[in-house]
Every structure is written in C-alpha cells, then in structure tokens.
C-alpha positions in Angstrom: 31.2 98.4 120.7 34.7 97.9 118.5 37.7 96.6 119.7 40.9 98.2 118.1 44.3 96.0 118.7 47.7 97.9 118.1 51.3 96.8 118.6 52.5 99.3 121.2 50.3 100.2 124.8 51.9 104.2 124.3 49.5 104.5 121.2 46.5 103.6 123.2 45.4 106.3 125.2 46.3 108.6 122.3 44.2 106.8 119.8 40.5 105.3 121.9 40.7 109.5 122.8 40.2 110.0 119.3 37.6 107.8 118.4 36.0 107.9 121.6 34.2 105.7 124.5 32.6 103.3 121.4 35.8 101.9 121.1 38.3 99.2 123.3 42.2 100.1 122.1 44.4 97.2 122.8 47.9 96.6 122.6 49.2 93.1 121.0 52.8 93.9 122.4 54.8 93.2 118.9 54.0 89.6 117.3 51.7 86.9 119.5 53.4 83.9 118.1 56.1 82.6 115.9 57.8 79.4 114.5 57.8 76.9 116.7 61.0 74.6 117.2 59.5 71.5 116.6 59.7 68.9 113.8 63.1 68.1 111.5 65.7 70.0 112.9 63.7 72.0 115.1 63.0 74.3 112.0 58.9 74.1 112.6 58.4 74.1 109.0 57.4 71.5 106.9 59.2 71.4 104.2 57.6 68.4 102.1 54.2 69.7 102.6 55.0 73.0 100.7 57.0 74.6 103.6 54.2 74.6 105.9 55.1 76.7 109.1 53.8 75.6 112.5 53.1 78.7 114.8 52.9 78.5 118.4 51.9 82.2 120.9 54.6 82.6 122.7 54.8 82.0 126.3 55.0 85.8 127.1 52.0 86.5 125.0 49.4 83.7 126.3 47.9 86.0 128.8 47.2 89.3 125.9 45.6 86.3 123.8 43.2 85.7 126.7 42.8 89.3 127.3 42.5 89.9 124.2 39.8 87.1 123.6 37.8 88.3 126.5 37.7 92.1 125.0 36.2 90.5 121.9 32.9 89.0 124.1 31.8 92.6 125.0 32.7 93.8 121.2 30.5 93.5 117.9 33.7 94.3 115.6 37.6 93.9 116.0 39.4 96.3 113.7 43.4 96.1 113.4 45.7 98.5 113.4 49.3 97.4 113.3 52.2 99.4 112.2 52.2 100.2 108.6 55.1 97.7 107.1 55.4 93.8 106.6 55.6 93.2 110.1 53.1 94.7 111.5 51.0 93.3 108.4 52.5 90.1 109.9 51.4 90.7 113.3 47.9 91.7 112.0 47.4 88.4 110.2 48.5 86.4 113.1 45.9 88.4 115.6 43.4 87.4 112.8 44.0 83.9 112.8 44.7 83.5 116.8 41.5 85.6 117.3 39.7 83.2 114.7 38.8 87.0 112.5 37.7 86.4 108.7 41.4 87.4 107.1 39.1 88.4 103.6 36.6 90.8 105.8 38.5 92.5 108.9 39.5 96.0 109.0 42.8 96.7 108.5 43.5 100.0 109.4 46.8 102.0 108.0 48.1 105.4 109.4 51.8 107.0 109.0 51.4 109.7 112.4 48.9 109.1 115.4 47.0 112.3 114.9 43.3 113.0 114.5 42.9 113.8 111.3 45.1 110.2 110.5 43.4 108.3 112.9 40.2 109.9 110.8 41.2 109.6 107.8 42.4 105.4 108.8 39.0 104.8 109.9 37.2 106.3 107.1 39.2 104.3 104.5 40.1 100.9 105.8 41.6 98.0 104.4 41.9 94.3 104.7 45.0 92.3 105.4 48.0 92.4 102.8 48.3 88.4 101.7 51.0 89.1 99.8 52.6 91.3 102.3 51.7 88.7 105.0 53.3 86.1 102.5 57.1 87.8 101.8 57.3 88.0 105.4 56.2 84.7 106.2 59.1 83.6 103.6 61.5 85.8 104.7 61.0 84.5 108.2 61.1 80.7 107.0 64.0 81.4 105.0 65.9 82.7 107.9 65.0 80.4 110.4 66.3 78.0 107.6 69.7 79.4 108.0 70.2 80.6 111.7 69.6 77.4 112.7 71.3 75.0 110.5 74.2 77.4 110.8 74.6 78.1 113.9 74.4 74.6 115.2 76.9 73.5 113.0 79.2 76.8 114.0 78.6 76.4 117.7 79.7 72.5 117.3 82.6 73.7 115.4 84.2 76.8 116.8 81.7 77.6 119.5 80.3 80.8 117.4 76.7 81.6 119.0 74.7 82.7 115.9 74.7 82.9 111.9 72.3 84.6 109.9 70.9 86.0 106.5 71.7 89.6 107.0 74.1 89.7 110.3 76.5 87.2 108.5 76.9 89.6 105.5 76.6 92.7 107.7 80.1 90.9 110.0 81.8 90.3 107.0 82.2 93.9 105.8 83.0 94.7 109.4 85.7 92.3 108.9 86.5 92.9 105.9 87.4 96.4 106.8 89.2 95.6 110.3 91.5 93.0 107.9 92.1 96.0 105.5 93.0 98.2 108.7 95.4 95.3 110.1 97.3 94.9 107.0 97.7 98.3 106.4 101.1 99.9 106.3 102.2 103.6 107.2 103.9 106.1 104.3 106.1 108.9 105.4 105.3 112.3 103.8 105.7 115.5 104.7 103.6 119.0 104.7 104.5 122.2 104.5 102.8 125.1 107.1 102.8 129.0 105.9 100.9 132.1 107.1 101.0 135.4 105.7 100.0 138.3 107.4 97.4 140.9 105.4 95.3 143.1 106.4 95.7 142.8 110.7 95.3 139.4 110.2 96.8 135.9 109.9 96.0 133.6 107.1 97.2 130.1 106.2 98.0 129.6 102.8 98.0 126.3 101.4 101.6 125.2 99.5 99.6 124.3 95.8 102.7 123.3 93.1 105.9 123.8 91.8 106.9 125.7 89.0 103.1 124.3 87.5 103.6 120.4 88.7 101.8 118.8 92.0 103.5 118.6 94.7 104.3 115.1 97.1 106.8 115.7 100.0 108.3 112.4 100.8 111.2 112.7 102.9 112.9 115.8 105.1 115.4 116.2 102.4 112.3 117.5 100.1 110.7 119.4 102.6 113.5 121.2 103.6 114.6 122.7 100.2 111.2 123.4 99.5 111.1 125.6 103.0 114.1 127.1 102.1 112.9 128.5 99.0 109.5 130.2 100.9 110.5 133.8 100.1 110.2 136.5 103.2 107.0 137.9 100.9 104.5 136.5 98.7 103.1 138.3 95.6 99.6 137.9 94.4 99.6 136.4 91.3 95.8 135.9 90.5 92.0 136.6 92.9 89.4 135.0 91.0 85.7 134.6 92.2 82.9 132.7 91.9 79.5 131.8 92.7 78.5 128.1 94.7 75.2 126.9 94.6 74.3 124.5 97.7 70.8 122.4 97.9 69.3 121.3 100.7 69.1 117.8 102.2 66.6 115.5 101.6 63.8 114.5 104.4 65.2 111.8 106.7 64.9 108.2 106.5 65.3 105.6 108.6 69.0 105.5 107.6 70.1 109.3 107.2 68.5 109.6 111.0 70.5 106.9 112.6 73.7 108.3 110.1 73.1 112.0 111.0 71.9 111.1 115.2 75.1 109.9 115.5 77.7 112.2 113.5 75.5 115.4 115.6 74.0 113.6 118.7 76.6 110.5 119.2 73.4 108.3 119.2 73.7 104.7 118.9 71.3 103.4 116.0 69.1 101.7 118.8 69.2 104.9 121.0 67.8 106.7 118.0 65.2 104.1 117.0 64.0 104.0 120.7 63.4 107.7 121.2 62.2 108.1 117.4 59.9 105.1 118.6 58.6 107.7 121.2 58.0 110.6 119.5 56.2 108.5 116.8 53.8 107.0 119.5 53.1 110.1 121.1 53.8 112.9 123.7 52.0 114.5 126.5 51.8 118.1 125.3 49.5 120.3 126.8 47.1 117.7 128.5 46.8 116.0 124.9 48.8 112.8 123.9 50.1 113.5 120.3 52.0 111.9 117.9 55.5 114.5 116.9 56.6 112.3 113.8 55.2 110.2 111.1 56.5 106.2 111.2 60.3 105.8 111.7 61.2 102.7 109.9 60.9 103.9 106.0 62.9 104.1 102.9 60.7 106.9 100.8 61.8 110.7 100.9 58.6 111.4 99.7 56.8 114.1 101.6 52.7 114.0 101.4 51.5 117.1 98.9 48.8 118.4 102.1 52.4 118.6 104.7 54.2 120.3 101.6 51.3 122.6 101.5 51.0 123.2 105.0 54.9 124.1 105.2 54.9 126.2 102.1 52.5 128.4 104.2 54.6 128.1 107.5 58.2 129.1 105.8 56.6 132.2 103.6 54.9 133.4 106.8 58.0 132.5 109.4 60.4 133.2 106.8 59.6 135.2 104.2 58.8 134.6 100.2 62.1 134.0 99.1 63.1 131.6 101.2 60.6 129.0 99.6 62.5 126.2 97.8 60.4 122.9 96.4 60.1 119.3 97.2 62.5 117.5 96.2 62.7 114.6 94.0 62.5 111.3 95.2 65.9 109.6 95.6 65.8 106.3 94.4 68.4 103.9 96.4 68.5 100.0 96.5 65.2 98.3 96.3 63.3 101.4 97.9 60.0 100.5 98.5 58.5 104.1 99.2 55.8 102.5 101.2 55.6 105.3 103.7 56.7 108.9 104.0 60.0 110.3 104.9 60.3 110.9 108.6 58.8 114.3 109.3 57.1 116.5 112.0 53.1 115.6 112.1 53.0 119.7 112.6 54.8 122.8 111.4 53.5 124.7 113.9 54.6 122.4 117.1 57.8 124.2 117.0 60.9 122.1 118.4 61.2 125.4 121.2 57.3 125.1 121.6 57.1 121.2 122.8 60.6 121.4 124.7 59.3 121.7 127.6 57.4 118.4 127.5 60.2 116.6 126.2 63.8 114.7 127.4 66.9 116.2 126.0 67.2 113.2 124.2 63.5 113.6 122.9 64.1 117.3 122.1 67.6 117.0 120.6 66.2 114.8 117.8 62.6 116.0 117.1 64.7 119.4 116.4 67.5 117.4 113.9 63.8 115.9 112.2 61.9 119.1 113.0 64.6 121.4 111.1 65.6 118.6 108.4 62.2 118.7 106.8 61.2 122.2 106.6 64.9 122.7 105.1 64.4 120.6 102.7 61.7 122.7 101.1 63.8 126.2 101.3 65.6 127.9 99.5 69.1 126.8 98.1 72.3 128.7 100.1 74.4 131.2 97.9 77.9 131.8 98.7 80.6 133.3 96.9 84.2 131.9 97.1 87.4 134.1 96.3 90.8 132.3 95.8 93.5 134.0 96.2 96.9 132.4 94.4 100.0 133.7 95.9 103.7 133.0 94.3 106.9 133.2 95.5 110.2 131.3 93.5 108.2 129.2 91.4 106.1 128.0 94.4 102.5 128.4 94.0 100.0 128.9 96.9 96.8 129.6 97.7 94.2 131.6 99.9 90.0 129.8 100.1 87.7 132.3 101.4 83.8 132.3 101.0 81.4 134.5 102.5 77.4 134.4 102.4 75.1 136.0 100.2 72.2 134.3 101.0 71.5 131.9 103.7 68.9 130.1 102.0 67.8 126.5 104.0 71.2 127.4 107.0 68.3 130.0 108.3 66.7 126.8 110.3 69.6 123.8 109.4 73.2 124.4 109.0 75.0 121.7 107.3 78.0 122.3 109.4 80.2 125.0 111.1 81.4 127.8 109.1 84.5 127.6 107.6 87.6 129.4 109.0 88.1 131.6 106.2 84.2 133.1 106.5 83.7 136.6 105.9 80.9 139.4 105.7 82.8 140.8 103.2 86.1 140.1 101.3 89.7 141.8 102.0 90.4 143.8 99.0 93.4 141.4 97.3 94.7 142.9 94.5 97.2 141.5 91.8 100.6 142.3 92.3 100.8 142.8 96.1 102.9 141.3 98.5 102.2 140.0 101.7 104.7 139.3 104.8 105.2 135.4 105.3 104.9 135.1 109.0 105.1 131.4 109.8 106.8 128.6 107.0 107.8 125.3 109.2 107.5 121.9 107.7 105.9 118.2 110.0 106.9 114.6 109.2 104.0 112.6 108.9 102.7 109.2 108.2 99.7 107.9 106.4 96.8 106.8 108.4 94.6 103.5 108.5 91.3 104.0 107.3 88.9 104.8 110.2 87.1 101.4 112.3 83.4 101.3 110.8 80.8 103.5 113.0 77.5 102.0 113.4 76.4 105.1 111.1 78.5 104.1 108.3 77.6 100.3 108.6 73.9 101.5 108.7 74.9 103.5 105.2 76.4 100.6 103.5 73.8 98.0 104.3 71.3 100.2 102.1 73.6 101.0 99.7 74.5 97.3 98.6 70.7 96.3 99.6 70.6 94.0 102.9 68.4 94.6 105.5 65.6 96.7 105.4 65.0 100.1 107.8 63.0 98.0 110.5 66.5 95.9 110.8 69.2 98.2 110.6 69.3 98.4 114.2 68.6 95.4 115.5 70.9 93.4 113.2 74.2 95.1 114.8 72.8 94.5 118.2 72.7 91.3 117.1 76.3 90.9 116.1 77.3 93.3 119.5 75.2 90.2 121.1 76.8 87.6 120.2 80.7 89.6 120.7 81.1 89.5 117.1 82.4 93.1 117.5 82.9 95.3 120.1 81.1 98.8 119.8 82.7 101.7 121.4 80.6 104.8 121.5 79.4 103.6 118.2 82.6 102.5 117.0 82.5 99.0 115.7 85.2 96.7 116.1 85.6 92.6 115.3 86.6 90.7 118.0 88.6 87.6 117.7 85.4 85.2 117.6 83.7 87.8 115.3 86.8 87.5 112.8 87.0 83.1 113.2 83.4 83.3 112.4 83.4 85.4 109.3 86.5 83.5 108.2 84.7 80.3 108.2 81.4 81.3 106.9 83.3 82.8 104.0 84.7 79.5 103.5 82.4 77.2 103.8 79.4 79.4 102.8 80.9 82.1 100.6 77.1 82.9 99.0 75.7 83.1 102.6 78.0 86.0 103.9 78.0 87.5 100.2 75.9 91.0 100.5 74.8 90.4 96.5 73.3 87.2 97.5 71.5 88.4 100.5 70.3 91.6 98.4 69.1 89.6 95.7 66.4 87.7 98.1 65.6 90.9 99.4 64.2 91.9 96.0 62.7 87.8 95.7 61.0 89.1 98.6 59.9 91.9 97.5 59.0 90.4 94.7 56.4 88.3 96.2 55.2 91.4 98.3 54.5 92.9 94.8 52.6 89.6 93.4 55.4 88.9 91.0 56.8 85.9 92.6 56.0 82.4 93.8 56.4 81.8 97.4 56.7 78.1 96.6 59.5 78.5 93.9 62.0 81.0 95.7 61.2 78.4 99.2 62.2 75.6 96.9 65.3 77.1 94.8 66.8 78.2 98.2 66.4 75.3 100.3 67.7 72.1 98.5 71.1 73.6 97.1 71.2 75.2 100.8 70.6 72.0 102.2 73.0 69.7 100.0 76.2 72.5 100.3 75.2 72.2 104.3 75.0 68.3 104.3 78.5 68.7 102.2 80.5 71.2 104.3 79.1 69.5 107.6 82.0 66.7 107.0 84.7 68.4 106.1 84.5 71.9 108.3 87.4 72.1 110.5 86.9 71.8 114.5 88.1 75.1 116.3 92.7 74.3 116.9 92.6 75.2 120.6 95.4 75.9 122.4 96.7 72.9 124.9 98.2 73.8 128.4 100.8 71.2 128.9 98.6 69.2 131.4 96.1 66.2 130.7 92.4 65.3 131.7 91.9 64.4 135.0 89.3 62.1 134.2 90.0 61.2 130.8 93.5 62.0 129.9 93.0 63.5 127.0 94.7 67.5 126.7 93.5 70.6 128.6 93.1 73.4 126.6 92.1 76.7 126.5 88.6 77.7 125.5 86.9 80.9 125.2 83.4 80.8 127.2 80.7 83.6 127.5 82.5 84.6 131.0 85.6 84.6 129.3 88.8 82.1 128.9 88.4 78.5 131.4 90.6 75.5 130.8 88.6 72.5 129.6 89.0 69.0 128.6 89.7 68.7 124.5 87.4 65.5 124.1 83.9 67.5 124.9 81.5 66.7 124.5 82.1 63.5 125.3 84.1 64.7 128.5 83.0 67.5 130.3 85.7 68.1 132.9 86.1 71.8 133.4 89.1 72.9 135.5 88.1 75.0 138.7 89.7 78.4 138.8 91.3 79.7 141.8 89.7 83.1 143.1 92.0 86.5 143.3 90.5 86.7 146.8 92.5 86.2 150.1 91.3 83.3 152.1 89.7 83.8 155.4 91.7 83.9 158.4 90.7 82.7 162.2 90.7 86.3 164.3 90.9 84.4 167.6 87.4 85.1 168.8 84.1 82.5 169.3 81.1 82.9 167.6 78.5 84.8 170.3 75.6 82.5 168.7 76.6 79.1 167.7 80.8 79.2 169.6 82.2 78.5 166.3 85.3 80.3 165.1 84.9 83.9 163.6 86.7 84.3 160.4 88.1 87.7 158.9 87.1 87.7 154.9 87.5 90.3 152.6 84.8 90.8 149.6 85.2 93.4 146.3 87.7 95.3 148.9 85.6 95.3 151.8 86.6 93.7 155.0 84.1 91.5 157.7 83.7 89.2 160.4 81.3 86.0 159.7 81.1 82.6 161.3 82.7 79.7 160.0 79.4 77.6 160.4 78.1 79.7 157.8 75.4 79.1 155.8 73.9 77.7 159.2 75.1 80.0 161.2 74.7 83.9 159.8 76.3 86.0 162.6 78.0 89.0 160.9 79.6 92.2 161.9 81.6 94.8 160.4 85.7 95.8 160.2 86.4 99.1 160.3 90.1 99.4 158.3 93.0 101.9 159.8 96.3 102.6 158.7 98.0 99.3 159.9 95.2 96.4 160.2 91.7 95.9 160.2 90.2 96.7 163.7 87.1 94.9 164.8 84.8 96.6 166.1 80.8 95.7 167.7 78.1 96.8 165.7 76.7 99.9 167.1 73.8 99.3 169.4 70.7 101.7 168.8 68.4 100.0 171.3 67.7 96.6 172.9 65.2 94.2 171.2 61.9 94.0 173.0 61.6 90.0 171.7 64.8 88.5 172.6 68.2 89.5 175.0 69.9 91.1 171.8 70.1 94.5 170.5 68.9 96.3 167.2 71.5 97.6 165.0 71.4 99.8 161.9 71.0 97.4 158.6 70.8 98.5 154.7 67.9 96.1 152.8 66.7 96.4 149.6 64.2 99.3 150.5 67.1 101.1 152.5 68.1 101.4 156.3 66.0 99.5 159.4 66.8 98.6 162.6 67.3 94.8 162.7 68.4 92.5 165.6 72.0 91.5 165.7 70.4 87.6 166.3 69.2 87.4 163.4 67.7 85.0 162.0 67.3 83.3 165.3 65.3 86.3 166.1 63.5 88.3 163.4 62.3 90.9 164.9 62.8 94.4 162.3 61.6 98.3 162.6 61.3 101.0 160.4 63.9 104.3 161.0 61.5 107.3 161.5 62.4 110.3 159.5 62.8 113.3 161.7 60.4 116.2 161.0 61.1 119.6 159.4 60.7 122.2 161.6 
C-alpha cells in the first residue's frame, strides 16, 4: 500500500480512482506548519544563526498530521503530490520534515491537470523535492514576516493601522496615489457637435473631423454655436476610402488575464474567479466520473503543450474547417515571467461547455466557457474585416463616417472580442464621390472632462503584473488583505481608498518609501526567482535586506509621529487627559488620549427606546412587566430578566401597541401551563409557556398530503 498526499480533499477521490486500490490518497489542506511567533520580536527567525527559522505545526492541522502518520503505518511508501508551484513545493518539504521522510529520495509528483493521462505520466516520471524552490519560498516567507511584524506593530502603535507588508503596501500605494490624482482633478469645459445624415433610407451619425484642414477643439458655447451655424443643409461626399483590417486572436489565459476578463465579462471579483477556477481544476462529477476540466490556474505563461495543440488543431479542423486553423501564439514575455506551467486551458477539446453544462453551476459554466473558447480561439485564424471611411464636406467642415463589414470571421466563430459596431454591414451602402446627403440633425452639448475612473480589481491585477509585484498565486489574496484591513472599500470590484488606507499609505511613503516602491518589491521578486534558479544565495539576500531595514526601522521608530485625534472638548473622568474621537473595528468611539496608560472608553448611548412599564405583574415571578423594542419589534418581558425569562408577543395597531396573550395550542402535560408555538434554530416547535421552570417541548407534526 502507498500513501499519496495532495493539498485539497477535492482531488482525493479522482486521483484515488486513477491510481487504484493499492493507494491511499489524503489531503494536507494546504500548509501544515508555519513560522513560530517566538524568539526576538516574535519573528520565529534566529537572525544571528543565518536566519534559521523555527517552524510549528498549525493548531488546526495537528489532527491532520496525526491522521497522516497513522496512514503511514499502513503503507510502505509515501508520495508527495502537492500543487506545482513555489508554495506547493514548500508544503511538500514541510510534510517530509514532519513525517520524517527523506527529502533526497521521497517521490514528488508534478502534474498540471487532474486527468488520467496526466496523473499516469507523473507517476511514471516522479522527481524529488526541488530544494532551490523551497529555499526561495522560505526566503520570501522570512522577509515578509520581518516586514509584516515590524511595520504592522509600529503602524498600529502610531496610527492604529492593522498591518503592512511588502506586496500589500506597494499595491495600496498604487491605489491611493491614483485616488489622490482623482481627488485633485479639475474638470474642464468642452462642447460636442452631433450631426446626422440620411442616406439609403437610414440615418448615420457623422463625426466632425476638421475645420479647413485644422483639428477642432471646442471650449465654449460661442465656438460651438458658430460651428453649428456653419453646418449646411446637405453634406457632399469628398472621398471614399477602403482598407482591409486583420485582427489576431488573443493569447490563452494566464492568471491575471483570466481575472481581468472574468471581471469585464462576468463581473466576477478576483477572489471569486480563483475560487471557481479552483473548482474546475480540482474536478467536477461528469457522467459518473470526477474529472478536472482545466489545467492549473496559477500561471504566468501563455505556453500550450504540443500535445494539446495537436489535439486542438484536429478538433478545429473537424469542427470549423481547415480555413479556420491558425497557429500557436509566440510566448509573450512579461515582467519576471516564470513559465513554470502551461496557460490555463481545458483538459479536453471534446468536452465542450455545452456538453458539461448540466453538471456545472452557472458560475462554473460561464468561467469554463470563457476559458474553453479563449483557448481554442488562440489557435484559430485571424479575423478579416473591410473598413470603409466616407469623408463628407460642407462649408470647410469635414466629417467622417466609418463602416465595417466582416470578410472572414476567423476566431470570432467561437470567441467574440466585443459586440459588433453600430455601423456594421453585410454589404456596404454605395457611397460615391460628389453625392449629397441631407443633414437631419445638428446639435451641440456642453460637457466637462471627467477624472480617471477608480481602479477595478482587474486593473490592479494588470498593474501588479506589469510592474512585477506579487505572483499569480498572490494577486487575489493581496487585494483581499487590503480590503479586510479596511484600507479600501470594494464596491462590486471597484477599489476606493478609505481614510485609514490613505493615512497608512502616506505614512509608509514618508518613513519607508523603499518598502512601498514597486521597483523595490519587483527587484525582491527577481532575487527570489534567482534563488529558485540557483543563481543567488539565500543568506546574502537575507543579510542584504535585514540589516539596512532594521537600521532604518529603529531610526524611524523614534521620529514617527502619533496619529493626531480630534478632541471632543471633554476631559477623561479617570485621568483628566483630553477625550478624543478614535476609529475602531466597529466604527468611531470616544476614548482617552492617554492610551495605553489610560484605557477609558466612553459608553455610547443606545438609540433604542428605553423599556416602559405596562402596569401588569409577571405571572411567573410577580415582577413588573416591561414593553421593549429591538430592531423595530415590540415585545413584553419581565423586569427580572435574566432570572425570569417570561416573554409575550406584542401586535402593533395604528395607534399604540396592543398586548396579546400567546395563542394556546393545548395544555402542558407536565405543569399547569399550556403549550404555544415557538421558533428555534431548527424550526418551529411547541414549548411550555412556563419555560424555563418547565422544559416540556413537542415537535410539530406535518400533515400528510392526500
């Protein structure tokens, strides 16, 4: 018997079916251990001993480790099959360390799709743990721990910000700088001219192009109406130009482009895109078999395997015809691209979106269709359009009309880039030189320039990729982190810096400009890649980073200002210091400015109305009954609550609350009370009115349908 360890439980059943009865397949559920929070500054790193890390098993993974060790006792071999990336390699190494496996000889499987062929190929060609990859991940974790712990502690002490980090802080600065640009934007007035002509029983919008050969910029009403007055009743065709436009299909998806396209077309946030893609990768039950539908979804390579290209070529020829067949795209090089995996593609050409639709949720189907169509389209022939531009003239004013028709749809047979333009024709209207056409509309409108749009999640992902910060596996989690820290508001995928986020960015940029500099972060990513490739020393990178950082940190710690709070004008009743308005996790509150020496917090008065006596005594204990209101609902309770839990409903009338006895269902068999209908966590039931003195309760039996 052999034990195979993967990361996700969703893979276990599928891989077990492929491998057979001689294998046990179990999941680690991601990392089983992490850096400890012991040692100097709680870093879990012994700096003086060449940054030796101390690892501890995560509390929520201790039972998993026990289960894995128990399974090992029944097996004669352990095989590690964690995800094929830097984090997956580190997880495999940690498993080997905790389970006492020989790192030099333990088999490590690498597969990029969960299919029978891929798993079989990995089993036939296992490798061992890549220690350079593990060293790169460990170096990243140590650097991020040092920056995160040191800066987060300082920021919370000074400005009550909850965290900082190498990637998250650089990302936050990009958003904050852009929002600052929006805030400083000054609108400028301009005017537009709308003109329509009637031709061939159809109205066309024609765009104003020039005035006696000069470009036109209309800044005020006088200029706009002067031009409007010059537009004649008819425009004359000055010339007609035609040209052929060739549009190539786009590359197959990588992590960032999938997140961008899913946001643009499906309105998915990055976190949702990754979650649904993970489900498609790990597998769906299709016709009784659990199969992975796409390849690994964390990748920065546009490469497609020769085997897939050949299968796809045959499929395109069979489905669309030989004339639709294109070729594999040249691999696009992006900043610090690793090319460790293929692009995100379907695992089978013949498993079309429609053929598996009934097995998928709507989100799964829509994302799978996007991936499937984009991949096949990348291997198809270019789209061929003919464009006709009609130039029309009147009183020195030149207008133009652009028309398009498709000569060959090419890849758009399966993947359309956009909706067809307004002036899209099967056959062009027959415009000829010197023809005249009636002007049916001429009007002007005042407008103002608009500020740049706030960044969307998809835009930030693209910028992170372009400047080289983060990795495909961290794009979504980075955005999620700055959202959880309340540094940005995230409305439908649009990111807007909060007051606290802007303060955090300003302070970090003032005192730690290098940390929030995208070039610094990108350079660090490159150094980590160099460790992975065996071209740079882990020790040198950590030493070069740590000592300058700590020297600067110690200097800044002494001079960084504390947050200046707004004073209320009142004094603290405990120590006499001014009371100030502060921001907490539940919003604003009033507290002592002498915190943490004085921890006084002013109690906030509730907006809810105070309980009022109704002039009755409690039937259970004789206490006074009170009318209470919570969340708009009125009810009667005993003033001796919680010792006495007597409660009664209140029905509202147009004038005043009407006190009603709870409706009796039947007598209680255990006391002199009666049973009423109540609602619990599992639904409605019958309970005694004298609860908690009497705990009698009964199920409500449903009536059988005739």
